[in-house]
BADOBA-434216 format. One record per residue (C-alpha): x, y, z. Coordinates in steps of 0.25 Angstrom, whole numbers, padded with zeros to 4 digits, always signed. Layout:
! BADOBA-434216
XYZ;...
END
This chain:
! BADOBA-434216
+0281+0415+0472;+0281+0405+0461;+0282+0390+0463;+0296+0390+0455;+0306+0380+0460;+0317+0381+0450;+0321+0393+0440;+0330+0391+0428;+0337+0401+0420;+0342+0401+0406;+0356+0407+0405;+0359+0416+0393;+0349+0427+0392;+0343+0423+0405;+0352+0421+0417;+0363+0427+0411;+0363+0442+0408;+0366+0449+0395;+0381+0450+0400;+0381+0436+0404;+0380+0438+0419;+0370+0434+0430;+0361+0446+0435;+0363+0449+0449;+0348+0448+0451;+0348+0434+0445;+0358+0430+0455;+0350+0435+0466;+0338+0429+0461;+0344+0415+0460;+0349+0416+0474;+0335+0420+0479;+0329+0408+0472;+0339+0398+0477;+0337+0403+0491;+0322+0401+0489;+0324+0387+0484;+0322+0389+0470;+0331+0380+0460;+0338+0389+0450;+0345+0384+0437;+0349+0388+0423;+0344+0381+0410;+0353+0385+0399;+0358+0380+0385;+0372+0382+0390;+0380+0371+0396;+0384+0366+0410;+0398+0372+0410;+0391+0386+0408;+0380+0384+0418;+0389+0378+0429;+0395+0391+0434;+0382+0397+0435;+0377+0386+0443;+0388+0389+0453;+0387+0404+0452;+0372+0406+0454;+0370+0393+0463;+0360+0387+0453;+0354+0374+0455;+0356+0368+0441;+0358+0371+0427;+0351+0365+0414;+0361+0367+0403;+0362+0363+0388;+0347+0366+0388;+0344+0355+0397;+0354+0344+0393;+0363+0346+0405;+0358+0349+0419;+0367+0352+0431;+0369+0359+0444;+0383+0362+0450;+0385+0348+0454;+0376+0339+0446;+0372+0336+0432;+0357+0332+0432;+0355+0329+0418;+0363+0328+0405;+0358+0325+0391;+0369+0324+0380;+0366+0325+0365;+0366+0313+0357;+0379+0311+0350;+0373+0308+0336;+0364+0320+0337;+0377+0328+0340;+0384+0322+0328;+0373+0326+0319;+0372+0340+0324;+0387+0342+0322;+0386+0337+0307;+0374+0347+0305;+0383+0358+0311;+0394+0355+0301;+0385+0354+0289;+0378+0367+0293;+0390+0375+0298;+0385+0376+0312;+0394+0377+0324;+0392+0369+0337;+0395+0369+0351;+0393+0357+0360;+0388+0358+0375;+0395+0348+0384;+0395+0347+0399;+0408+0355+0401;+0405+0365+0391;+0403+0369+0376;+0412+0364+0365;+0412+0366+0350;+0410+0379+0343;+0418+0391+0347;+0407+0400+0342;+0396+0394+0350;+0405+0393+0363;+0407+0408+0361;+0392+0409+0362;+0392+0402+0375;+0401+0413+0381;+0398+0425+0390;+0404+0434+0379;+0395+0429+0368;+0383+0430+0378;+0387+0444+0382;+0388+0449+0367;+0374+0443+0364;+0368+0450+0376;+0373+0464+0373;+0371+0463+0358;+0360+0473+0353;+0348+0466+0347;+0351+0471+0333;+0365+0466+0334;+0360+0453+0339;+0352+0451+0326;+0363+0455+0318;+0372+0445+0325;+0362+0434+0323;+0361+0437+0308;+0377+0437+0307;+0378+0424+0315;+0368+0417+0306;+0376+0420+0294;+0389+0416+0301;+0385+0402+0305;+0382+0399+0291;+0397+0401+0288;+0402+0395+0301;+0412+0384+0300;+0408+0373+0311;+0418+0367+0320;+0422+0352+0317;+0419+0344+0330;+0427+0332+0334;+0415+0323+0337;+0422+0312+0345;+0428+0323+0355;+0415+0331+0355;+0406+0319+0359;+0415+0314+0370;+0407+0322+0380;+0391+0324+0380;+0386+0335+0372;+0373+0341+0378;+0370+0352+0368;+0375+0358+0355;+0375+0372+0351;+0375+0376+0336;+0377+0389+0330;+0364+0391+0323;+0353+0401+0320;+0339+0400+0325;+0333+0396+0311;+0342+0383+0312;+0335+0377+0324;+0323+0370+0317;+0333+0364+0307;+0341+0358+0318;+0328+0352+0325;+0324+0346+0311;+0338+0341+0309;+0340+0334+0323;+0327+0329+0329;+0335+0325+0342;+0339+0340+0344;+0333+0351+0352;+0337+0365+0347;+0336+0377+0356;+0343+0391+0356;+0347+0402+0366;+0353+0411+0355;+0351+0414+0340;+0365+0409+0337;+0365+0394+0342;+0356+0383+0344;+0357+0373+0356;+0355+0359+0351;+0351+0348+0362;+0344+0335+0363;+0329+0334+0361;+0322+0333+0375;+0331+0342+0382;+0329+0356+0386;+0330+0366+0397;+0316+0363+0402;+0318+0348+0402;+0331+0351+0410;+0323+0359+0420;+0312+0348+0421;+0324+0338+0424;+0329+0347+0436;+0315+0348+0441;+0314+0333+0442;+0327+0333+0450;+0324+0345+0459;+0309+0344+0460;+0302+0355+0452;+0293+0355+0440;+0294+0364+0428;+0282+0372+0433;+0291+0376+0445;+0302+0381+0436;+0305+0396+0431;+0314+0397+0419;+0321+0409+0413;+0325+0410+0399;+0327+0419+0386;+0329+0410+0374;+0323+0399+0365;+0330+0388+0373;+0323+0393+0386;+0309+0393+0380;+0305+0378+0384;+0309+0380+0398;+0302+0393+0400;+0290+0388+0394;+0290+0375+0401;+0293+0380+0415;+0284+0385+0425;+0289+0400+0424;+0296+0404+0411;+0303+0417+0411;+0309+0424+0399;+0320+0434+0400;+0317+0448+0395;+0328+0446+0384;+0321+0432+0380;+0317+0429+0366;+0303+0433+0363;+0298+0418+0362;+0304+0415+0375;+0296+0427+0382;+0284+0422+0375;+0283+0408+0382;+0288+0413+0395;+0280+0415+0408;+0287+0428+0411;+0297+0438+0404;+0306+0445+0413;+0317+0455+0411;+0330+0452+0403;+0342+0445+0408;+0349+0458+0409;+0338+0465+0418;+0336+0455+0430;+0326+0447+0422;+0328+0434+0430;+0326+0441+0444;+0314+0449+0439;+0307+0437+0434;+0310+0429+0447;+0305+0440+0455;+0292+0441+0446;+0289+0427+0450;+0293+0429+0465;+0305+0420+0465;+0314+0431+0470;+0314+0446+0474;+0319+0456+0464;+0319+0471+0465;+0329+0477+0456;+0327+0490+0463;+0328+0486+0477;+0341+0478+0477;+0353+0482+0469;+0361+0471+0462;+0376+0473+0460;+0384+0470+0448;+0394+0463+0457;+0388+0449+0459;+0396+0446+0471;+0390+0458+0478;+0376+0453+0474;+0379+0439+0480;+0383+0445+0493;+0371+0454+0493;+0362+0441+0491;+0370+0435+0503;+0366+0447+0512;+0352+0448+0507;+0350+0433+0511;+0358+0433+0524;+0355+0447+0531;+0346+0455+0521;+0356+0466+0522;+0358+0471+0508;+0359+0486+0506;+0354+0493+0493;+0359+0507+0495;+0374+0510+0499;+0375+0512+0514;+0386+0515+0524;+0389+0504+0534;+0388+0508+0549;+0400+0506+0557;+0394+0493+0564;+0390+0487+0550;+0404+0491+0545;+0411+0484+0557;+0403+0471+0555;+0406+0471+0540;+0421+0473+0543;+0420+0462+0553;+0415+0452+0543;+0427+0456+0533;+0437+0456+0544;+0434+0441+0547;+0436+0437+0533;+0449+0445+0533;+0454+0437+0545;+0450+0424+0539;+0458+0429+0527;+0470+0431+0536;+0468+0417+0542;+0468+0410+0529;+0480+0418+0524;+0488+0414+0537;+0487+0399+0533;+0480+0397+0546;+0493+0400+0553;+0488+0405+0567;+0500+0414+0570;+0499+0420+0556;+0485+0423+0557;+0486+0430+0570;+0497+0439+0565;+0488+0442+0552;+0476+0446+0561;+0486+0455+0570;+0491+0461+0557;+0477+0464+0552;+0473+0471+0565;+0485+0480+0563;+0480+0483+0548;+0467+0486+0553;+0473+0497+0563;+0482+0502+0552;+0470+0503+0542;+0462+0510+0553;+0473+0521+0554;+0474+0522+0539;+0459+0524+0537;+0457+0534+0549;+0468+0542+0543;+0462+0543+0529;+0452+0554+0525;+0438+0548+0522;+0434+0549+0508;+0419+0548+0503;+0407+0544+0512;+0408+0533+0522;+0399+0524+0512;+0410+0527+0501;+0421+0523+0511;+0414+0510+0516;+0411+0506+0501;+0426+0509+0497;+0431+0501+0508;+0422+0489+0505;+0426+0489+0490;+0440+0490+0494;+0438+0478+0503;+0432+0471+0491;+0443+0475+0482;+0454+0470+0492;+0447+0456+0493;+0447+0455+0478;+0461+0459+0478;+0465+0448+0488;+0457+0438+0479;+0465+0442+0467;+0478+0441+0474;+0474+0427+0479;+0470+0423+0465;+0456+0419+0469;+0444+0422+0460;+0433+0425+0470;+0421+0423+0460;+0417+0408+0463;+0422+0409+0478;+0413+0421+0480;+0401+0413+0476;+0405+0401+0484;+0406+0410+0497;+0393+0417+0493;+0386+0403+0491;+0391+0399+0505;+0387+0412+0512;+0373+0411+0506;+0371+0397+0513;+0372+0404+0527;+0357+0402+0529;+0353+0394+0541;+0342+0383+0541;+0332+0393+0546;+0334+0400+0532;+0340+0412+0538;+0355+0418+0540;+0360+0418+0555;+0370+0429+0560;+0380+0430+0571;+0373+0439+0581;+0386+0446+0585;+0394+0447+0572;+0382+0447+0562;+0389+0437+0554;+0381+0427+0546;+0382+0413+0552;+0383+0400+0545;+0373+0388+0546;+0378+0375+0553;+0379+0368+0539;+0385+0380+0532;+0400+0375+0533;+0397+0361+0528;+0388+0365+0517;+0392+0379+0513;+0406+0383+0517;+0413+0389+0505;+0427+0384+0508;+0427+0372+0500;+0421+0378+0488;+0431+0390+0489;+0442+0380+0489;+0437+0373+0477;+0436+0386+0469;+0450+0390+0474;+0455+0377+0469;+0448+0379+0456;+0454+0393+0454;+0468+0388+0458;+0467+0376+0447;+0463+0386+0436;+0473+0396+0440;+0485+0386+0440;+0480+0380+0427;+0481+0394+0421;+0495+0396+0427;+0500+0383+0421;+0495+0387+0407;
END
């Protein structure tokens, strides 16, 4: 085990896979590190608007965005360093004179060039990720010729300067970087791809952002592990205690790194963390589903009771009764909520449910069994899942964020002794005394439902 207190990931080519997702093995590794008290963050050239959803989705501690010029977590902004307005004006003039398109990074997103904004999308990243090497070289050559003829956007300086600008992205090939540095002494130029340059103030970088967070949260650079793949990651990989280059990284990045792991599409992050002893990872011992919700629930069981199953197996009748009892309790809760808390209506709905159970038993007994018992069990469980999704669809509720709210709440059911506790009779997981006050999900669910309602009503009005 190393002395690592904080781990930082670049996004493109590192935390994000070639298809712009998060590898299930990476999700599991982040959960394990957080549980072991290791701080986890991202360090990216992208802006806070792009990073914020990842903070929530992965339950990260913080995000260093715009290459160190804007640092935040899900609730606080720790540091911001806008670019000088005079410098911005000079860069805009240079871009106009040299037919270079620009985008401007603000706290709430990117504005400016449609071409550069497209480069920030998942579609563009996906295309870049699957493009063969020989096609990528062809694309670079074509792009270099195109930008010489590109007609730049005309910017409204007064409107543009109303809000702070933290970073400028310029359509530019690699051979222009030195020219920009000579032209603008107060400028730092870095790259995460061959097609555009990130322009920011001198004195800011991902590494300096990490150092600032260390001063706040109590860790030094020697206690930091960083992952990256591009030119704009080199300083933080070289300056941190443990610099890890992805297998898909640029050769120069690999050369200055302490360790080179597998690619971002081959569990590279989890393998490197396991190499340094921060997490356990054995790709052969525990399968990872393509269904991320399944993986989250599997993590819950791995933490709470250790009862995960790697080979399909049949539930015994006692196990099946217990699982069914858990689901029946939720169905009864569903009926109670649907009754509007009217006691008489609720009592009638429970009586009706008993009748439906009897009717279902008669129906199932009369049907000939098809397939093995394991096949029948699995078919029933998938049908249950299908019906739950159908109910959510008919209620107009998007379950994605709400599932994560409930998962986060469930993962907090650890008692002060560091262990889960179970009811000796039902086997159901118990809740610590402070759980309802600190972790109960109802308020967060309500906020998310309110948000979904506002968005839906605006669409209907349009």
